[in-house]
N, C-alpha and C positions, 0 to 999 in steps of 0.2 A: 503493499500500500504506500502510496506517495502522499506527502503533505506539502502544503505551500510553506515556504520558509518565512520567518518573521521578518518583516520589512521594517525597519525602525522609521517612526513617523518624523523623526527629527533629521532626516537626511538632508531635506531643503534647507533647514535651519543650519545644519553644519556647513553646507556650501556658501550660505550667505555669510556666515562668521568667518570662514576661511578667506573668502573672495574679499571682504572688508579689511581683514588683516593685511593681506597681500597689497591691496590698492592703497591703503594708509602707509605702509612701509615703502611703497614705491614713491609715493608723494614726498615722504620725509627725505628719502635718499636723494631724490632728484633735486629737491630744494637745497639740501646741504651741499650737494656738489656745485650748484649754481652759486651759492655763497662762496664757495671756495674759490671759484673762477672769477667771481665779481669784480676783484680790485682791478682798476684800470680799464674797466668796461669790456663788453663782448666783442670779439672779432671773429674772422672765419675760422682761425685756429681752435679758438675755445668753443665755439659751437660744434665744431667736428668732435672735439673731445668729449663734450657733454652728450652729443648724440650717441658716440661709442658707448659711454658709460651707461646710457639708459638701455641700450641693447643688452649689456650684461646683466642688468639688474633682476629681470624676472626669475632667472634660473637660481640666483644667489638668494633672493627673498623667500622664494618658495621652499627652498632647502632649509632655510633657517626656521621657518614656521612649521615644517614637517618635524624638524628636530625637537621644537618646543612642545608642540602637540604630542608627538610620539613619546616623549619622555613622560609627560603627564599620565598618558594612558598606560605605559609600563609600570608606573609607581602606584597609581591610584585605582586602576580598573581591576575587578576581581578575576575577570576573564578578558584579557586584551584581545583574543583571537575572536572569541564570541561576540564582543562589542563591534568589532569592524567587519566580521564576516559571519553574520547570523544564519548558517545554513547546515547546522549539525543535523545529522539524520535522526528521525524519530525512533528508528528501529535499527540501530547499529549493529544488533546481533543476527539480522536476518542474512540469508546468504546472498549471493550475487549471481545474477543470471549468467546461464551457461554460454560461454563465447561471446559474450556481449561486448567485450572490450579488446580492442586491438592494440597491441604495443608496436609503436612505429619507431624503428631505429634508422635515422636518416644519416647515411655515411657517404663520404666522397674522398678517395685517396687516403684512407685512415690506416693506423697501425691495427691490422686485423685482429691480431691476437688479444690486444687491449680491449677492442670492442666486445669480442666474443666473451672475455673473461667476466666483464661486467654483465652481459646479457646473460650468461649462464648462471652467475650468481643470483640475479633477479629470478630467473625461472625456478632455480633450486629453492629459492626463498618462498616461492608460491608453493612449490610441491610440497615442502616441509609443513605447511599450513593447509594442505589439502584444498586449496582454492584454485589450482591451475586449470580447472575445467571452465573457468570463467574468463580465460583470456586466451589470445592467439598472438604469436610473435611474428612480425613482418620486418625483415632486414631490407631496407629500401636504399639500393647503392646507385649512386651517380658516378662511380669511379671511372676516371678516364684513363688510367694506367692499366694496361692489359696484364702486366705481371701481378699487380695487386688484385685485380679482378680475378685471376685464376686462383689465388690464395684464398680470396672470399669464398668462391664457389666450393672450393673444397672443405674449408673450415665449417662453414655453415650447412653444408650437406652432412657433414659429420654430427653437427649439432641437431639436425633435424632427425637423423636416425637415433641419436641418444636419447631423444625426448618423444620418439614416436609412442603414440598411444596414451601419452600424459597431455602434451600441448602441441599444438600446430605450429610448425616453424616454417616460414616462407621466405625465400631468398629471391630477389629480383634485382637485375641490374640494367638501368637505362643507358644506352650508349651515348645519348646527347643529353646534356645538362640543361634541358628547356625549362626556363622559369626558375632555375636554381632550386632551393629547398621548397618553396612554395609550390613549384611544378611538380617536384618529386611527390609531395603529398598529394596534390591534385590527381596524378597519376594513380595513386593508391585509391582515392575516392572513387575514380571512375571505374576501376577494376574490381575492387573489393568493398568498397565503402558500404553498400547495401547489405552485406552479410553481417555488419556489427552495428551496435547501439552507440558505442563511444570509442574514442581513440586517445591513447596517452602518447604524447609526442616526446620523443628521446633524441638528443644529440649524441654524438659518438661518444662523449664524455660523461653522458648522464648516468646516473645510478639512484634507484629508489627502493626503499625498504618495502617488503612485501605487505606490511601494515599500512604503509602509505598508498600502495597501489590498490588495496582493497577499500581504504577509507575514501579515496577519490571516487571509486565507482559506487559507494553506499551514498555519498553526499549528492552525487548526480542523480541516483535512483530516487532519493528523498526530495529532491528539489528540481522539478521538471521545468521550472523557469530559468535555471542556470544553463547557459550554453558553454561557457568556458570557465574552468576552475583552474587557477594558476597557483602552484606551490612556491614557497620562498626557498628556492635552490641555494644551498650554501656551499663552500669550496671543500672539496676532498683533501684530507691532509696530505702535505706535498713536502718532498725533500728539496725542491727547488727554491732558493732564497727569494727570487722575485716573487713567486707565487705566494710563499708563505707571508711575506710582508703585505703584499697587495690584498690578499684575501682576509687577512686579518683585520686590516682597516675597513675592508668592505663589511666585514662581519659586524664590526662595531657600529658602522653607520646605517647598516641596512635594516635593522629591526625597527628602530624608531621612525626611519624615514618611511618605510613600508607601511607600518601600522597607521601613521598619520595619514598617508595617502589613501589608504583604504577607508580610513574614518570619513573622509569627505567624499571620495570618488564613489564608494558603495558599489553600486551595480554597473557602474562604468569603468570598472578597473581595467588594468593593463594585461597584455598577454606577451610572454617573452620568447615564445617559439619553442620551448622544451620544457620538460618536467611540469607538463599541464595535461588536463583531460578535455576533450572537445566533445560536445554532443554531435554526432555526426551527420544527422539528417540536415539540420539548419546550416551546419557548416558547409555541406556539399552544395546546398541550393543557394545559399546567400553569400558566402565568403570565398568564392573562386576569383582570383585576381586576373584581369586582363593586363597585358602590357600597357604602359602609360603612353599615350600618343605623342607625336611630334618627334623632333630630332633633338640631339644633344645630349649632354650627360644625365639629365633627369628624366629622359625617356627610356622606354624598354621595361624589361622584367624589373619588379620591384625587389630590392635587396632586403630591405627590412620589412618583410611581409608580416611580421607578427602583429604589431599594433594596428596595421590597416584591417586584418582580420578580426581583431577585438572590436573595433569601432563598427565594422560591417554586421557582426553578431549582435552588437547592442541595437543598431538599427533595425534589425530584423525582430526586436522585441524580446530578446533573451538577454539574461544577465551575464555579465563578466566579472568574476569575483577573484580576489587574491586571498588565499588562505595562509595568513601570516603565522605560520609555525616553523621553526627552524629544525625540527626533527625530521629525518627519514627521506630527505630530498636533497641530491648532492649533484655536483658538477665539479670539472677540473678547470683551473685558471691558467692562462698562459705561462709557460715556465721562465720566460725571459722577455726583455724589453722588445725585441724584434716582433715576437709573436703576438704580443699585447697591441703593438702599434698596428700590425697587419689586420687584426680582427676589428680593432677600433676604426680604422679607415673604411672598412666595408661597412660597418654601422653608420659612419658619418655620410657615406655616399646615399645609403638607403634612406636615412633620415631627412636629407635634403630633398629626396623625391617627393616627401610628403606636401611640398609646396604646391604641387599639382593636384593635391586631393583636399586641400582645405575647403574648398567651396563644393564638395560632394554632397549631392542633394540627400535630405533626410537624416543627417547626423545630429546626434544630441550636442548640446553646447558643450558638455562636459568632455565629450569625444574630440570636439574641434580644439579645445584648449589642451587636450593630451598631445594632438598632432602638432600643435604650434609650440608647445614646450619641448617636444622631441626635436624640432627644428632649431630651437634656440640653443639647445644642449651644445650644438656644434658652432652655430653662428656667434654665440657668445664668445667662443675661443678666438674667433677671426676678428670680432670687434675689440677684444682686450688687445690683440696684437696690433691692430690698426691705433688704438689709443696709445700703445708704446711708440709706435712708429711715428706718430704725429709729435708726441712729446720730444722724442729725439731729434726730429726735423726743427722744431722749434727752437730747441735748446742750442743746435749747432749752427743753423742757418737764418732763423729769423732775428729781428731786432729784440734786444733784451726785454723791452716793454711788451712784447707780444705775449708772453707767458706769465704775467704777474698773477699771484695767486696768494691767499690767505694761508701762510704756513701753520698756524695753530689750528684752524679748522681743517686743513688737510691732515694733521696728525689725528684728529678725531675721526675723520672720514676713514682713514687708513685702519685705526682700531676697530670700527664698526664693521668694515669689510672683512677684516681677518676673523672677527667673532663669528660673523655669519658663515664664512667659508668652513670653519671647523666645528660649528655647531652640532651637526648630524653626529660626528663621531665623538664630541665631547660630551653629548647627552647619554649616548649608549656607554661610554667610558665611566661616567658617573654612576649610571645604573650598575654596572658590573662591580664597581668598588663598593658599593652600598651592601654587598651580601658576601659573607664569607665564602659560601658555597660557589657563587659566581666567580668570585676572584681566583679560587682553586681551580676551577674549570679552565681558566685561561692562563693558568701557570703560577698562580699566587701573587699577591700584591706587589712585591718587587719586581718581578718580571714583567707584570702588566704595565707598571709605571715605565720601566726601561723600554719595553716593546712600544709603548706609546708614544714616548719621546722620538725614537728613532722612526717610527711610522710617520710622524708629523714631519721630520726632516726629509723622509723618501718623498712624501706627498709635495712638499714645496720645491724639490728638485724636479719632480715629474711633471707638475702643472704647466709651468711655462714651456718645457720641452714639448708637451702634447698641443699646446696652443700653437706653437711654431709649425708643428707637424701638420695639424689640421689646416692651418692656413696655406702652407705650400701645397699640400694635397688638392685643396679646392682650386687653387690657382691652375695647377696641372690639369685638374678634372675639365675645367672650362676651356683650357688651351687644347684639349683634344686627346689627352692621354687615356689609354684603355684600362679598365680595371677588370681583373679576373677573379676567379674563385679558387685560390691556390690551396693546396694541402696544408693543414694546420699540425705544427709540431707540438705535441702535448706532453712528452716524456722530458725530464730534466735533461739538459744537454748544453754544454758550455759554449759561449760565443766568443770567438778570437778577435784580436784587436783589429785585424784586417777587415773582418766581416762588419765590425762595429763602425768603423770609419766609413767603409762602402755604403753603409745603410744611412748613417746619420752625419755625414760630413757637412750638410748645409747647417743643421742645427748647431754643430760644433763650431762652425766659422761664424755664426751670428752670435754665439755665445761669448766668443773671443773679442768680437767687436763691441759687444755690451759691455764687457770688463772695461775695454778701453774708455768707452763713453762715459761709465760711471765713475772712472778716475779723474775726470774733468770737474767733478764737482768738489766742494769742500769734504772733509773727512766726516764731519757732522752729518752730512746728508747721504754719504755713500751707503750706508747700511740700509736705506729704504730701497736701494735697487739691487741688493745681493739676492732677495728671493726671485727677481726676475731674471738675472743673467747668470746665476751660478749653476742652474740645473743644465742649461744648453752647453755651457762651458765645460761641464764634467760629465757630459753624456757618454763619452767613450769609456772611462772607468766604471761608471754607473752600469753601462751595459754589460761590460766584461765581468766585473766582480759579482754582481747580482745573478748572473747566470751560472756561476761556478757550483756544481753539486756538492763539492767539498764544504763550501761555506754554508749551504743549506743544511748539510748533515750536522755541522757543528751547532748551528741554530736549533736544530731538532733535539740534538742530545742535551743541551742546557736549557731547554724549555722555552726559548724566546719564540714570540709570535705563535704560541701554542692555541690550539683550538680545543674546545671541550671534548670533542671526540677522539682526540689524541690522548687524553688523560683517562678517559673511561670509554673504551670502544663500544659502541652499539653492536647488538647481535649480528645485525646485517653486515658489519664489516669482517666478521669472522668467515662468513660465506665468500666474500669478495677475496679475501687473503688466501683461502683455501681452494680457490678456484671452482667453488660450487660443490655439489654433492659428488662423492666417489660412487663407483659402480655398486659396492655393497651397501652404501646408503640407500640408492635407488630401490634396491630389493626390499629394504626394511621400511620404506616410507609409504606403505599402504598400496591397495590395489590400484591399478590404471584405471583412469576414467577416460574412454575414448572421446575425443572432441567430435561434434557433429558437423 
């Protein structure tokens, strides 16, 4: 039996409150910046600076209020997940429909053994809980490398035979990567979508606990108005130093940020393309994506398909929800800076394509705001770099009176901006430090404090580096550069100095020029520019040292940037580490249930 989920009557009130907070903050920050620039009157340079600043503001202000509201929810709400995602199933003990759910593993030129290891562990977990009859596994390959494709066919055929009589395993390879991942899933929908009620989307690095898989299906069964339910995927423990530091910071900022976003977005939540469950009938009929019309870099197949699918599902009348629980849903983060940049630039290109979809008919207001914020996520970086470039120009080439400003208010502005930048991580860090158990989960109070300080330095080095990278990428994109979908390296692997220079020489050169520019100012002012120029100037050692597996192993050994799952391993990790069930375990796990 299904029941209608509780829809909080306060959702409109929440959205009004959040909107007013954001608009008020935007007005205050814009006014403060105008006062900073007011001495000597406004000219073209100052108006350009103010415009760039205004473009960077929305993402900054929204992040700040997400941090504040999310912290309040974590501290004061009895059930934060229930408050923000009220769709608990009425009958959680009931079974799940037979073969109702397809597990979709979307891969392209991946390490096949790593993919198989995770999938085998997930299937093993379902078998140990005697719920495998509710699922079918589809490995959807878009691999372009024939050698890897041969390995895929061999490994997944062996997997199909190993699980025969318990769970259906289907391997399919497309020889042409039409539509990228969205096209891969669309092909599944056309061929097999009618056989299943739900689909759980998996990336090559996804790993979900069997309890999470079952809980997702139960929530969809109990809430027929939900079209997409997104889990809060957290990073798998990693030996790569870059991944450890990056995902530790993400873990701190993600909980408060996502709780607050779910609090006001409600049934217009986001979809991140993996570790989520879809209701297949409306997805097949309402969320198929046509290539964007026209010519140029924003036309063609949509790279960041997930958020478009979310707003189309909401337009069709179905809810899109985030289930903000950190347990049981995992992913791997890039092991080095090069892989991180490669992934981020693909997202940058995809998000910029949303410009063509902002006026799509029938979208909810919240959906349009989400698309706009996704665009601003990367446009803000470009505006920030434009702000710096204009400042450099004015300081070097323009008359001295061109860039008069109020230094006292400028310091206040700098402090406010830095507070807003680090608010999401600071709020979650405070929440962790408020509890002995939470501190122990992240390595203990001293390790948490040291890890947090180092992560802040890491973020300050990374932020200007990524802003330069986004700007250069967009310039090249509109100049006609082609963007492909290359293989992602997911295992820890060192990066050499030559490779770092080959990938990041523009950023390194601009960083060195920035150091020279900052040296032209009095010593009392130079520290203001250090956060901007240091990261690009140090990009080569940052890339090389953060990629070294040996440094990652040392950090792991001494408990720095430790995740709670590393201190107390969940049961699903034992399956992952042991490679799933052994043959004798299969014989003892109960009678086979033949899939229909």
